[in-house]
C-alpha positions in Angstrom: -4.9 -12.9 -12.5 -2.5 -10.2 -11.6 -2.8 -7.0 -9.5 -4.4 -4.0 -11.0 -1.9 -1.2 -10.3 -3.3 2.3 -9.4 -1.0 5.2 -8.6 -2.0 7.4 -5.7 -0.8 11.0 -6.2 -2.8 13.1 -3.9 -4.0 13.2 -0.3 -7.5 13.5 -1.6 -7.2 10.2 -3.5 -5.8 8.6 -0.3 -8.8 9.9 1.7 -11.1 8.4 -0.9 -9.3 5.0 -0.4 -9.8 5.2 3.3 -13.5 5.8 2.7 -13.6 2.8 0.3 -12.0 0.7 3.0 -15.4 0.8 4.9 -16.9 -1.2 2.0 -13.9 -3.4 1.0 -10.2 -3.9 2.0 -7.8 -1.5 0.4 -4.1 -2.3 -0.4 -1.5 0.5 -0.1 2.1 0.0 -1.2 4.7 2.7 -0.6 7.4 2.3 -3.3 10.7 3.9 -3.7 11.8 4.1 -7.3 15.5 4.3 -6.3 15.6 1.2 -4.1 16.4 -2.3 -5.3 14.5 -3.9 -2.5 11.4 -1.9 -3.3 11.7 -2.9 -7.0 11.9 -6.5 -6.0 9.0 -6.4 -3.6 6.9 -4.4 -6.2 7.3 -7.3 -8.6 6.1 -9.7 -5.9 3.2 -7.6 -4.9 1.9 -7.6 -8.5 0.8 -11.2 -7.8 -1.9 -10.1 -5.4 -5.3 -10.6 -7.0 -6.7 -7.1 -6.3 -6.2 -3.4 -6.9 -2.8 -2.4 -5.4 -2.7 1.4 -4.8 0.9 2.5 -5.1 2.5 5.6 -3.6 5.8 6.5 -5.2 7.4 8.2 -2.2 9.8 10.4 -4.3 6.8 11.9 -6.2 4.2 12.0 -3.4 5.8 12.7 -0.1 2.7 14.4 1.2 0.7 11.2 0.6 3.4 9.1 2.2 3.3 11.4 5.3 -0.5 11.2 5.4 -0.3 7.4 5.4 2.1 7.6 8.4 -0.3 10.0 10.2 -3.4 8.0 9.5 -2.0 4.5 10.3 0.5 5.4 13.1 3.2 3.4 11.4 6.5 5.2 10.9 7.5 5.7 7.2 9.5 3.0 5.4 9.8 1.9 1.8 8.9 -0.5 0.6 5.9 -0.7 2.9 2.5 -2.4 2.5 -0.8 -2.0 4.3 -4.2 -3.5 4.1 -6.8 -0.9 5.3 -10.2 -2.1 6.5 -12.8 0.2 8.1 -10.2 3.0 8.0 -7.6 1.0 10.0 -4.4 -0.8 9.1 -5.2 -4.5 9.6 -1.9 -5.5 8.0 1.4 -3.7 7.9 4.9 -4.9 6.8 8.0 -3.5 5.3 10.9 -4.6 3.1 11.2 -8.4 2.9 8.5 -8.8 5.5 5.9 -8.0 2.9 4.0 -11.2 2.1 1.7 -11.1 -0.9 0.1 -14.4 0.1 -0.8 -13.0 3.5 -2.3 -9.9 1.8 -4.3 -12.1 -0.5 -5.7 -14.1 2.5 -6.8 -10.9 4.2 -8.8 -9.9 1.2 -11.0 -13.0 1.4 
């Protein structure tokens, strides 16, 4: 099974995902469509067996900023989070992003 990719384009959608995180973990992936590292990690994150909510930072800077404000983690891209109960229980960026660790947190 591969990831189900969902693009997050508004702060309202992001707020909804934070609400969902009180029922089940939510994966957020901040992706830069002009970065080779981000493209490589995006391919790897597609192996996660869950819905991966992708924020393309060039198209949705307000959403990217809202993630920074809500999690307290300075913006980077690529950047991955697992949100549970409204809090970031996993955070990594660039080559530190580990799809296996993300999968484990979902179980």
